C-alpha positions as CSV (number, residue, x, y, z in Angstrom):
1,X,-3.1,9.6,36.7
2,X,-4.0,12.6,34.5
3,X,-7.2,12.1,32.5
4,X,-5.4,12.9,29.3
5,X,-2.8,10.2,29.5
6,X,-2.4,8.0,26.5
7,X,-2.9,4.2,26.7
8,X,-0.1,2.6,28.7
9,X,2.2,-0.2,27.5
10,X,4.5,-2.5,29.3
11,X,7.7,-4.6,29.0
12,X,8.6,-7.6,31.2
13,X,8.9,-5.6,34.4
14,X,7.6,-2.1,33.8
15,X,4.4,-0.3,33.1
16,X,5.2,2.6,30.7
17,X,3.0,5.7,30.2
18,X,3.0,9.1,28.7
19,X,1.5,12.0,30.7
20,X,0.6,15.4,29.5
21,X,1.2,16.8,32.9
22,X,3.6,15.6,35.5
23,X,5.0,16.9,38.8
24,X,7.3,15.7,41.6
25,X,4.3,15.1,43.9
26,X,2.8,12.7,41.4
27,X,6.0,10.7,41.0
28,X,6.5,10.5,44.8
29,X,2.9,9.3,45.2
30,X,3.5,6.6,42.6
31,X,6.6,5.4,44.5
32,X,4.6,5.0,47.7
33,X,1.9,2.8,46.2
34,X,2.1,-0.8,47.6
35,X,3.5,-3.1,45.0
36,X,5.4,-0.4,43.2
37,X,9.1,-1.3,43.3
38,X,10.4,2.0,41.8
39,X,9.6,4.8,39.3
40,X,11.9,5.9,36.5
41,X,11.4,9.0,34.3
42,X,12.8,8.9,30.8
43,X,12.0,12.1,29.0
44,X,8.2,12.3,28.8
45,X,7.8,8.6,29.6
46,X,7.1,7.5,33.2
47,X,8.1,3.9,33.9
48,X,6.5,2.2,36.9
49,X,8.5,-0.8,38.0
50,X,6.2,-3.6,39.1
51,X,8.2,-6.8,38.4
52,X,7.7,-9.7,36.0
53,X,4.1,-10.8,35.5
54,X,2.5,-8.0,37.5
55,X,3.5,-5.4,34.9
56,X,1.3,-7.1,32.2
57,X,-1.7,-7.6,34.5
58,X,-1.6,-4.0,35.9
59,X,-1.2,-2.6,32.3
60,X,-4.3,-4.4,31.2
61,X,-6.3,-3.1,34.2
62,X,-5.1,0.5,33.7
63,X,-6.1,0.5,30.0
64,X,-9.5,-0.9,30.9
65,X,-10.0,2.0,33.3
66,X,-8.9,4.5,30.6
67,X,-11.2,2.9,28.0
68,X,-14.2,3.1,30.4
69,X,-13.5,6.8,31.2
70,X,-13.8,7.7,27.5
71,X,-11.0,10.2,27.9
72,X,-8.8,8.6,25.3
73,X,-9.4,7.7,21.7
74,X,-7.4,4.6,21.2
75,X,-6.2,5.4,17.7
76,X,-5.3,9.0,18.5
77,X,-3.7,7.9,21.8
78,X,-1.5,5.4,20.1
79,X,-0.4,7.9,17.5
80,X,0.5,10.4,20.2
81,X,2.2,7.7,22.2
82,X,4.5,6.9,19.2
83,X,5.1,10.6,18.5
84,X,6.3,11.3,22.0
85,X,8.4,8.2,22.1
86,X,10.0,9.1,18.8
87,X,10.8,12.6,20.1
88,X,12.7,11.2,23.1
89,X,14.4,8.2,21.6
90,X,17.7,8.3,19.7
91,X,18.0,6.2,16.5
92,X,20.4,3.8,18.3
93,X,18.0,3.2,21.2
94,X,15.1,2.7,18.8
95,X,17.1,0.2,16.7
96,X,18.1,-1.8,19.8
97,X,14.5,-1.7,21.1
98,X,13.3,-3.0,17.8
99,X,15.8,-5.9,17.8
100,X,15.0,-6.7,21.4
101,X,11.3,-6.7,20.8
102,X,11.8,-9.7,18.4
103,X,13.0,-11.8,21.3
104,X,10.8,-10.4,24.2
105,X,7.9,-12.8,23.4
106,X,10.3,-15.7,23.4
107,X,11.7,-15.1,26.9
108,X,9.1,-17.3,28.8
109,X,10.1,-20.1,26.5
110,X,13.8,-19.5,27.1
111,X,13.2,-19.5,30.9
112,X,11.1,-22.7,30.9
113,X,13.4,-24.7,28.6
114,X,16.6,-23.4,30.2
115,X,15.5,-24.3,33.6
116,X,14.4,-27.8,32.5
117,X,17.7,-28.3,30.8
118,X,19.6,-27.0,33.8
119,X,17.8,-29.2,36.4
120,X,18.0,-32.3,34.3
121,X,21.6,-31.8,33.5
122,X,22.4,-31.4,37.2
123,X,20.4,-34.6,38.0
124,X,22.3,-36.6,35.4
125,X,25.6,-35.4,36.8
126,X,24.6,-36.6,40.2
127,X,23.2,-39.9,38.9
128,X,24.5,-40.7,35.3
129,X,22.1,-43.7,35.1
130,X,19.2,-41.3,34.8
131,X,20.4,-40.4,31.2
132,X,18.9,-43.8,30.0
133,X,15.5,-43.2,31.5
134,X,12.7,-42.4,29.0
135,X,11.4,-39.6,31.3
136,X,14.8,-37.9,31.4
137,X,15.2,-38.2,27.7
138,X,11.7,-36.7,27.1
139,X,12.5,-33.8,29.5
140,X,15.8,-33.1,27.6
141,X,13.8,-32.9,24.4
142,X,11.4,-30.5,26.1
143,X,14.3,-28.4,27.4
144,X,15.7,-28.1,23.8
145,X,12.3,-27.3,22.2
146,X,12.6,-23.5,22.1
147,X,16.1,-23.7,20.6
148,X,15.1,-26.3,18.1
149,X,12.4,-24.0,16.7
150,X,14.4,-20.8,17.4
151,X,14.8,-19.7,13.8
152,X,11.2,-20.1,13.0
153,X,10.0,-18.1,16.0
154,X,12.5,-15.4,15.3
155,X,11.5,-15.3,11.6
156,X,7.9,-14.8,12.5
157,X,8.5,-12.1,15.1
158,X,11.2,-10.3,13.1
159,X,8.9,-10.0,10.0
160,X,6.1,-8.6,12.3
161,X,8.5,-6.1,13.9
162,X,9.8,-4.9,10.5
163,X,6.2,-4.5,9.1
164,X,5.9,-7.7,7.0
165,X,3.5,-10.7,7.2
166,X,4.7,-12.8,10.1
167,X,4.2,-16.2,8.4
168,X,6.3,-15.2,5.4
169,X,9.2,-14.4,7.8
170,X,8.6,-17.9,9.3
171,X,8.6,-19.5,5.8
172,X,11.9,-17.7,4.9
173,X,13.4,-18.9,8.2
174,X,12.2,-22.5,7.6
175,X,13.8,-22.3,4.1
176,X,17.1,-21.3,5.5
177,X,17.0,-24.0,8.2
178,X,15.6,-26.9,6.3
179,X,17.8,-30.0,6.7
180,X,17.4,-30.9,3.0
181,X,19.6,-27.9,2.1
182,X,22.6,-30.1,3.0
183,X,21.8,-32.3,0.0
184,X,21.8,-29.5,-2.5
185,X,25.1,-28.6,-4.1
186,X,25.8,-25.3,-6.0
187,X,29.2,-24.4,-7.4
188,X,30.7,-27.4,-5.7
189,X,29.7,-26.4,-2.2
190,X,26.7,-27.8,-0.3
191,X,24.4,-25.4,1.6
192,X,24.6,-25.3,5.4
193,X,21.1,-25.5,7.0
194,X,20.7,-22.8,9.7
195,X,24.0,-21.1,9.0
196,X,24.2,-17.8,10.8
197,X,21.4,-18.7,13.2
198,X,19.2,-15.8,14.3
199,X,21.5,-13.2,12.9
200,X,20.8,-14.5,9.4
201,X,17.1,-14.9,10.1
202,X,16.8,-11.2,11.2
203,X,18.6,-9.9,8.2
204,X,16.5,-12.0,5.8
205,X,13.2,-11.3,7.6
206,X,14.0,-7.5,7.4
207,X,14.7,-7.7,3.7
208,X,11.6,-9.8,3.1
209,X,9.4,-7.3,5.0
210,X,10.9,-4.4,3.0
211,X,10.3,-6.3,-0.3
212,X,6.7,-7.2,0.6
213,X,5.8,-3.6,1.5
214,X,7.1,-2.4,-1.8
215,X,5.4,-5.1,-3.7
216,X,2.1,-4.1,-2.2
217,X,2.6,-0.7,-3.8
218,X,3.3,-1.9,-7.3
219,X,1.2,-5.1,-7.7
220,X,-2.4,-4.4,-8.8
221,X,-4.9,-5.0,-5.9
222,X,-6.7,-7.9,-7.7
223,X,-3.4,-9.9,-7.9
224,X,-1.9,-8.7,-4.6
225,X,-3.2,-11.6,-2.5
226,X,-1.5,-14.2,-4.8
227,X,1.5,-12.5,-6.3
228,X,2.9,-10.6,-3.3
229,X,3.6,-13.6,-1.1
230,X,4.8,-15.7,-4.0
231,X,7.2,-13.0,-5.3
232,X,8.4,-12.2,-1.8
233,X,9.3,-15.8,-1.0
234,X,10.9,-16.4,-4.4
235,X,13.0,-13.2,-4.4
236,X,13.8,-13.0,-0.7
237,X,14.3,-16.8,-0.5
238,X,16.8,-16.6,-3.4
239,X,18.6,-13.7,-1.8
240,X,18.6,-15.4,1.5
241,X,20.3,-18.6,0.3
242,X,22.9,-17.1,-2.0
243,X,23.6,-13.7,-0.4
244,X,22.1,-12.8,2.9
245,X,22.6,-16.1,4.8
246,X,26.3,-16.3,4.0
247,X,26.6,-12.6,5.2
248,X,24.7,-13.5,8.3
249,X,26.8,-16.6,8.8
250,X,30.0,-14.5,8.6
251,X,28.6,-12.0,11.2
252,X,27.5,-14.8,13.5
253,X,30.8,-16.6,13.3
254,X,32.6,-13.3,13.9
255,X,30.5,-12.5,17.0
256,X,30.9,-15.9,18.4
257,X,34.6,-16.1,17.8
258,X,35.1,-12.5,19.2
259,X,33.1,-13.2,22.4
260,X,34.8,-16.5,23.2
261,X,38.3,-15.5,22.1
262,X,38.1,-12.2,24.1
263,X,37.0,-14.1,27.3
264,X,39.5,-17.0,26.7
265,X,42.4,-14.7,26.1
266,X,41.4,-11.8,28.4
267,X,39.9,-13.9,31.2
268,X,39.4,-12.1,34.4
269,X,40.2,-8.7,33.0
270,X,37.6,-8.9,30.2
271,X,35.0,-10.2,32.7
272,X,35.9,-7.4,35.1
273,X,35.4,-4.7,32.5
274,X,32.2,-6.2,31.0
275,X,30.4,-6.7,34.3
276,X,31.7,-3.3,35.7
277,X,30.2,-1.3,32.8
278,X,27.0,-3.2,32.5
279,X,24.8,-1.2,34.9
280,X,25.6,2.1,33.1
281,X,24.8,0.4,29.7
282,X,21.5,-0.8,31.2
283,X,20.7,2.8,32.2
284,X,21.4,4.0,28.6
285,X,19.2,1.3,27.1
286,X,22.1,-0.1,25.1
287,X,21.9,-3.5,26.9
288,X,19.1,-4.6,24.6
289,X,21.7,-5.1,21.8
290,X,23.0,-8.2,23.7
291,X,19.8,-10.2,23.3
292,X,20.5,-11.6,19.8
293,X,24.1,-12.2,20.7
294,X,23.1,-14.3,23.7
295,X,20.7,-16.3,21.5
296,X,23.3,-16.7,18.8
297,X,25.9,-18.0,21.3
298,X,23.4,-20.5,22.7
299,X,22.7,-21.7,19.1
300,X,26.4,-22.1,18.3
301,X,27.8,-23.4,21.6
302,X,24.8,-24.5,23.7
303,X,25.5,-21.8,26.3
304,X,26.1,-18.0,26.4
305,X,29.3,-17.2,28.4
306,X,28.3,-13.5,28.4
307,X,25.2,-13.8,30.5
308,X,26.8,-15.1,33.8
309,X,29.3,-12.3,33.5
310,X,26.8,-9.6,33.0
311,X,24.5,-11.0,35.7
312,X,27.1,-10.1,38.3
313,X,26.3,-6.5,37.8
314,X,22.9,-7.1,39.5
315,X,24.6,-9.1,42.2
316,X,26.9,-6.2,43.0
317,X,23.9,-4.0,43.3
318,X,22.4,-6.4,45.8
319,X,25.5,-6.1,48.0
320,X,25.6,-2.3,47.6
321,X,21.9,-2.0,48.6
322,X,22.5,-4.1,51.7
323,X,25.3,-1.7,52.8
324,X,22.9,1.2,52.3
325,X,20.3,-0.6,54.4
326,X,22.6,-0.9,57.4
327,X,24.0,2.6,57.0
328,X,21.0,4.7,56.3
329,X,18.8,6.2,59.0
330,X,16.0,7.0,56.5
331,X,13.1,4.7,57.3
332,X,11.5,5.0,53.9
333,X,14.7,4.0,52.2
334,X,15.1,1.0,54.5
335,X,11.6,0.0,53.6
336,X,12.3,0.4,49.9
337,X,15.5,-1.8,50.1
338,X,13.7,-4.4,52.2
339,X,11.0,-4.8,49.6
340,X,13.3,-4.7,46.6
341,X,16.1,-6.9,47.8
342,X,14.2,-10.3,47.3
343,X,13.4,-9.5,43.7
344,X,16.9,-8.1,43.2
345,X,18.4,-11.4,44.3
346,X,16.1,-13.1,41.9
347,X,17.5,-11.1,39.1
348,X,15.1,-8.2,38.7
349,X,17.4,-5.2,39.3
350,X,15.3,-2.2,38.3
351,X,13.8,-1.5,41.7
352,X,17.3,-1.3,43.3
353,X,18.7,0.7,40.4
354,X,16.0,3.4,40.3
355,X,14.9,3.2,43.9
356,X,18.3,3.0,45.8
357,X,21.7,2.9,44.1
358,X,21.4,5.4,41.2
359,X,19.5,8.2,43.1
360,X,22.3,8.0,45.8
361,X,24.9,7.6,43.0
362,X,27.9,6.5,45.2
363,X,26.3,3.1,45.9
364,X,25.8,2.8,42.2
365,X,29.6,3.0,41.8
366,X,30.0,0.4,44.6
367,X,27.5,-1.9,42.8
368,X,29.6,-1.6,39.6
369,X,32.8,-2.5,41.5
370,X,31.1,-5.5,43.1
371,X,29.7,-6.7,39.7
372,X,33.2,-6.3,38.2
373,X,34.8,-8.7,40.7
374,X,32.0,-11.2,40.2
375,X,32.3,-11.0,36.4
376,X,36.1,-11.6,36.7
377,X,35.4,-15.0,38.4
378,X,32.7,-16.0,35.8
379,X,35.1,-15.2,32.9
380,X,38.1,-16.9,34.4
381,X,36.2,-20.2,34.6
382,X,34.2,-19.6,31.3
383,X,30.8,-20.2,33.0
384,X,28.0,-20.4,30.5
385,X,24.2,-20.3,30.8
386,X,21.8,-22.3,28.7
387,X,19.0,-19.7,28.7
388,X,18.4,-15.9,28.9
389,X,15.7,-13.7,30.4
390,X,16.7,-14.6,34.0
391,X,19.5,-13.6,36.2
392,X,20.6,-13.7,39.9
393,X,19.9,-16.9,41.8
394,X,17.5,-18.5,39.3
395,X,20.2,-18.4,36.6
396,X,22.4,-20.8,38.6
397,X,20.3,-23.9,37.6
398,X,21.0,-23.2,33.9
399,X,24.8,-22.8,34.1
400,X,27.4,-25.4,33.3
401,X,29.3,-24.8,36.5
402,X,26.9,-24.0,39.4
403,X,29.5,-24.0,42.1
404,X,31.7,-21.4,40.4
405,X,28.6,-19.3,39.5
406,X,27.6,-19.1,43.1
407,X,31.2,-18.2,44.1
408,X,31.1,-15.3,41.6
409,X,27.6,-14.3,42.9
410,X,28.7,-14.2,46.5
411,X,31.8,-12.4,45.6
412,X,29.8,-9.7,43.9
413,X,27.5,-9.4,46.9
414,X,30.4,-9.1,49.3
415,X,32.6,-6.7,47.2
416,X,29.6,-4.5,46.4
417,X,28.8,-4.3,50.1
418,X,32.4,-3.5,51.1
419,X,32.9,-0.9,48.3
420,X,29.7,0.9,49.1
421,X,30.5,0.9,52.8
422,X,33.9,2.4,52.2
423,X,32.7,5.0,49.6
424,X,29.7,6.0,51.6
425,X,26.8,8.2,50.5
426,X,24.8,11.2,51.4
427,X,22.0,9.9,53.6
428,X,18.7,11.5,52.4
429,X,16.7,13.2,55.2
430,X,13.3,11.9,56.3
431,X,10.3,13.5,54.5
């Protein structure tokens, strides 16, 4: 890596870095490092795909090396990092990333609680008597824990993302969710605790952060510590209860109704379209907009019926990559597929996207076709998932219809394979 690189960052699966100098040799060398599942170049940003868990640890090590080399001033590096990212990011992508960043820290909780709920629910279906066991009941409580505290977690994270004091966002979220609201009657209508779910919380936290930042500017410094949080909670809290939460509730109800109605009425056609276009949306970065929608659907209905549909896009890509493996004569490509397929089946699709299907392009189309057929099956039977943050095989345990989910998954594998085999691709020559 060039000595002038700014400090690196990471998301769930990728190490992200900005380089002052970059060439094809450098990118090819990165791709050949053991453990690297793929490399994507987005403007001036280089994304090294490492997989869940490994991305965080490797990022820490790289930043330690950079710090010891004394080639980067952390403050200047961060400023430059933000400047470069701003130059290459569109306002829409920036907005989606900001919203998604609210939920990213919660994903381990979604995964843990979702898997607990899924496994226990399956066990109770097999043996209904287990529902009366204290251990089962305790595990069900544990499985619901992240969703029980969802609004508070989102309030804290949203306030932080929008530049406010995190705990004030949590306080506003707690105010909107407090069960005692149901006992308070204004204008003949009682309040509805938690109305609008995370959509309302995000709106209120954003307003609270904006208000707090402006209060810091006008309140004298000697009173700032006391008056700013007090006025923020009083004004933002009042706006939340009487204005913003009702607006958020309307948005939430509209989103939930639109999603369920579209799939109920459109069935296989809607599922086919959603899963078929999902991979291109992932490439464009627009997929991050779905995170709060998944969370809101889980809050309203206990499951998100969108996630199993969209997960089929990754399954179609698995099938397409298997077809490439059997057709290609390129040894390096075979090695790439062999190493990326296991994580692809586990729901981490970036290595196959950036290392196999998208560079060859025609297999990318085959993957979209395979995903579309799998999505049609999930939509037809309204399969829902009780978590987010995972996909592929692990998602099965959290769904409300494991058998149908697997049928859709296998269908996406098979159709993705067949479509890619028929469409074909230009086999890259050996280096």
